[in-house]
N, C-alpha and C positions, 0 to 999 in steps of 0.2 A: 484608517491606516495612514501613518505619517509618510508624506512624500519626501524623498531625500533631496531632490534638486532645488526646491525653494530654500531649504536650509543651507545648501551649498552657496546659492546666490546671495543670501543674507549675510553669511559670514564673509564671503568674498568682498562684497561691497563695504561691509564694516571695516575690513582690513584697509581698503583704499582710503576710507574716511579717516581712519586712525593714522595712516601714513601722512595725512595732511592734504585735504581736498584742494586747497589753493596754494600755489607756490608763493615764495616771498614776494611781496609787492615791489620790493626794491628792483627786481628784474625788469619791471615794467614802469618804474617810477620816473625815469629820466625824461626830460622834455623832448618831444618829437618836433623836429624841424623838417618840413617837406622839401622835396627836391626843388631846385631852382634853375632858371635859365641864366647862364652866364653871358653868352653872346649869341645873338640871333644870327642864323645862317643866311645864305643868299640863294637866289634862284635865277636861272636863265629861261625858265619856262613861263610863258605868258599865262596870265590868269584872266578869268572872265569878269570878276568883281562887279559891283560890290558884293561882299558875302563874308561869311564866318565859317571857319573850319576848326574843329577841335580834334586833336590827335592824342592818342595815348602813347607815351614814351616810357619805356622801362629803363630806369637809370640805376646802374650797379655801383657798389661801394667804391670802385676805383675810378669812377667817372665815365666809364664806357657806357654805351646805351644801345637800345634797340627800339625802333619805331614799331609799335605793336599793331595799331589799327587806327582807322578813322572812327571816332566816336559819333560825331554828327557833323553835318554841314548844311548851310543854307544855299550853297551854290556849288554844284558838282564840277563846274568849270574851274574852280579854285583848288581842287584837291591835289592835282599833280604838282602845282607850284608849292602848296603847303607841305607836301611830303619832302620835296627837295630842300626846302628851308629847314624842316625839322631834322633831316639827316645831316645837314651841314652846320647845325648849331652845336654849342657846347653847353654842358649842364653841370651843376653842382649836385652831388648825391644828397639824399635825405640823411639826417642824423638823428640818432637817439642819444641825447647827451653829447659827448664828444666822439661817439663812434659812428662812422658812416655805415649806412645800411641800404639794402636794395629797396626801392620803392617806385611808384609810378608818378609821372608828371603829366598832367593833362595840359597840353600845349594849345592855347587858343590863339589863332591867327585871324586878324581882321583885314580884309582886302578892300581897298578903295580903287579909284581910277589910277592913282600913281603912288600909292602908299601901302606898305605892308607893316602892320604893327602887332604887338602882342602884349598881353598883360605882364606885369613884372613877375607874377608868381603863377600864372596860369589860372584858369577859371576854378579848378577843383582844389587847388592847394589850400585855400582858406577853409573850405568845407571839411576837408579831411582833417586839417589841424583842429577844427572845432570839435569834431568827433573825438579826437584824441584827448582834447582838454576835458570833455565830458567824462571820459573813462577815468582820467586821473582824478577828477573830482568825485568819483564814486557814483555818478549819475548814469547807471548802466541802462536803465529803461530808456532814458532820453538818448543815450548814445546808440542803442539798438534801433530806435525809431529813425534817428538821423542817418545811420548807416543804411538802413532799409530804403529810405527815400533817395539817398545818393545812388544806390544800386539800381533803382528804377530808371534813373537817367544814364547810368554808366554800368550796364549789365556786365558781370564778370570781373569788375575791377578787383584785383587781388587784395590791395590794401584795405579797401572798404569791407571785403569779405572777412579779412582778418580782424578788423575792428568789430564787425558783427559777431564773429566767433568769440572774441575775448570778452565782449559785453555779456554774452550769454554765459560764458564760463564763470565770470565773476559773480553772476547771478545764480550760479549752481544749476543752470539749465543745460546739462551736459549733452543731451540729445540734440538740442537746437544748436549748440556750439559745434557739434560734429557735422551737422548739415552745412554749416558755413565753412568750416575748415576743410571739409572734404572736397570743396569746389576749387581750392587753391592748389595749383600745380606744385609750387615750391613755397613752403611756409617760411616766412622770415624769422630770423633768430629771436627777436623779442617775443614772438608768439609760440615758439616751439614747445616750451614746457607746458603752457596752458593747453595747446592742441593735443599734446601727448596725453595729458591727464584726462582730457575730455574723451579721447578715443579709448583710453583705458577704462574709464568709468562705464561707458556705454558697452564696451566689450564684456565687462562683468555682468551688467544688467541683462544682456542678451544671450549670455552663455548657455542658458537652458532652453530658451525659446527660439533662438535663431543662431545656432552654433557656427554656421558658415560665415555669417556676417560678423559675429563676435570675433572669430579668429582673424578675419581681415582687419578689423579695427585694432585688435591687439597687436598685430604685426606692424600697423602704421604707428601705433604708440611707441613701440620699441625702436622703430627706424628713426623716429624723431628724438627719442630720449631713452637711452638704454639704462634707465634707473631701476631700482628694485620695484617701484610702483608699476612700471611697464612690464617687467619680468613677471610680476605676480599676475597681472591681467592676462599675460600671454599663457601662463600656466593654467589659469582658470578656463580660458577659451579652449586650450588644447584638451583639457579634461572634458569640456562640453562636446568636443569632437571625438571623444573616446581614444585620443592619442595619448595613452597613459604614460608611456616611456618619455615622450617629449614633455608632457606636463610635469613629470617628476624632475626632469633635468632643469626646467625653467624655475620651478618652485624651490628646488634645492639651492639653486644659485641665488635666488632672491633671499632665501632664508639665511644663507651664509653671510650675505652683506648686512641684512637687518639685525641678525643676532650679534654681529660684531659691533654694532653701534649702540652705545649706552643710552642714547636718546629714544630708541625704538620703544613705543608703548607696548605694554603687556597685551593689550587687545589685538595688536597687529601680530605679535608672536603667536598668540592663540589661534588666530584665523589662518595663518600660514601653516602651522602644524596640523590644524584640523583638516585643511585641504590636502596636505601631503598624506595624512592618515587615510583619507578616502582613496587617493591614488594607490597607496600601498595595499589597501584592501582589494582593489580591483585587480592588482597584479599578483595577489597571493603572497605578498612579502610579509610573513608573520613576524619576523624579527623586527622589522621597522614599524609594523603596526604596534607591537608592544612597546617599542621605544617611544613612539609618539604619544601613546596613551600615558606612559609614565611621565613624560615631559609636560604634557597638558595638565596632569594632576599637580605637578610642581608649580607650574605657572599660575594655575587657577584652581586651587584646592576645592572650591565650592562649585566650580563650573561643571556643566554636563555635556559640553560639545563633543568630547571624545565618545562618551557613551551613546549619544544620539547618532553619531556617524556609524559606529560599529553596529548598533542595534538596527538602524534603518537599513544598512547594507544587508545583514543577514535576514531581516524581515522580507526584503525584496527577493532575496534568493529563495526563501521558504515559500513565498507566494508563487514564484515562477515554477518551482519544483512541484507544488501542489497542482497547478494548472496543467503541468506536463504528466500528471498521474504518476508521480514518483514519491510516494508517501514517506519512505524511509529517509530519502534526502531532504524532503520538506521538513520533517520533524526534527532532523539533526540541525538544520539551519535555524528553525524557529526556536529551538532550545538555546542556541547561541545568541539569538536576538534578545531573548528574555534575560539571559545571563549578563548582557552588556551593562545593565543597571539603570537604563532610563525607564521610569515608571510607565509612561504612556505607551512606549514601544513594547515593554514587557507585557502589558495588558493586551495589546493587539496581537502579540505573538502567541500568548497562551490561548486566546480565543480562536485564532486561526488554527492552532495545533488541534484544539478540540474538534473543529470541523473537518480537518484532514482525517482524523480517526473515524468520525461519523460517516464520512463518504467512502470508507473502506468496505471491502466485501463482508468482513465479519467484525463489526465494530466492538471494541473493548469499552463498554459503557462505563466501567469503573474508571478507566483512564480518561475518558471524556470528562467525567465529573471532576477528576483531579485537576485537569487543566482549567476547566471552567471555574473551579473554586479558587485557583491561584489568580485568575483574571479578576474575579469578583472581590478578592481581598484588596486589590488596588482600587477598584471602583465598584461598589456594591450595586450601582444603578446602571451598569453597562448593559443595554438591551441585547446586544449580540451575545455577550457572555451568558446572560440569563437564558437566552434561547438555547444555547449549547447545553447549559446545565439542565434545562427542562427536557431536552432530547435525551440526555444521559439518564435522567431519572425515569423517563418513560421506557427507555430500553431495558433498564434493570427491572422495572415493574413487569415487563413482558417476560423476561428471563425467569424471574422468581415467582411470577403469578401473584403479585402483591397489589391489591387495590389501593392500599394506603400510599404506596409509592406513585401509583397513577394519579391519585388525588393531589399529591405533593407536586408532581410534574405539572399538572394543570394550573395549580396556583402559581408556580414559577413562570410558566408560559404566559399566563394572563398578566402578571406583573411586567414581563418583558414587552408584551403587546401594548400595555398602557404607556410605558415609557417611550416605545417606538412611535406611537401615535402622537404623543406630546412633542416629540422631536421631529415630527413630519417626515419620518423615514418610511416612505410608501413601500419600497421594495421589501424591507424587513417586516413591515406590518403584514403584507400579503403572505410571506413565507410562514410567519407564526400562525396566522389565521388558518392556513391550509393544514398545518401540522395539528392544530387543535381539532379541526374537523376530523382528521384521521384518528385522533384519540377519542372522538365523541364528545369533545368539550365545547 
């Protein structure tokens, strides 16, 4: 039986890929210049010296700053003086191209008996700049390694985490990128699009296996970048949570933007419509189901996505009704699944319908044979359909007391048994063997 959710995830991730997995490199192409010390501050606090203190200072685009923490020190007696110096210093913000941005400056202060000095750029400025250069050169594995090493010495450094995230992003390792970006409280402007697309990609990938986490990531993607890409991921994640009304709203909004853009690939349009189709099926919106099916046929005349979604939906309904011992509802849904037009789903639906009748109180074996025959017209070697046909033939043999039909049933069942054994379908093999014993075969 075909599972619907993997198909949903495949189409959803395909849509993200078609929208453009990587943003324009121009967004991240401008040269990065780390934050710098303009003027060293002063202190009235005595220090123990000699020693070294490294402080993390967050410098904002307007030049204001916040001393975040002590990264390390070789002499605790120097820390108070170092903090006073850092708080009374002035800094130049980091720049990407000509634009000032938020970044961290690692302020290194060396204490002697009568002298306090600092490096012109801070201990970490050169290291972070080197990582940035590696990313610009397309050396993502090297940048990832350098960022990881830097983080071992500077745990939680936001800029290093962002470099790590974007290295993984440009390597298309979206789960690893999310791990890095998720540790940054406020993601800087140069990294927002990459972070948003990473969160969106992982949201889609996890929508069927971890819907709660998928929704959280999709919401983060949308908060960072309210693009159609993020809207689409949000709709997929909401579908995974069975929030169908919200999913429809998100996907319809994404669809409106994407269909208005001439550059939107057909594959993206197909994926968005396919997912909306599934939402409309869940909410019983027949009019929109038919509209999506018609549009999908126009977009992709040879495609089968619409038929697969409709068929899989009704197949699941039919199986659920059969388990609930509602044969009338089960057969109605299975007939709709078969009519959707996807051959493999039709085959599964016809076979399932045959067994629904077999399991009834007074089976109509002619009808069993009719459903089995339709399944076998699609695949003559379907062991489950052959099993159903054999049961139907045996039932008719019993009703009409015809040994020739019994012999024919045994031949059909033995063929089903051989195919099931070859396919290592142990459960089906056991069922067929037990039925053959019942027939005396």
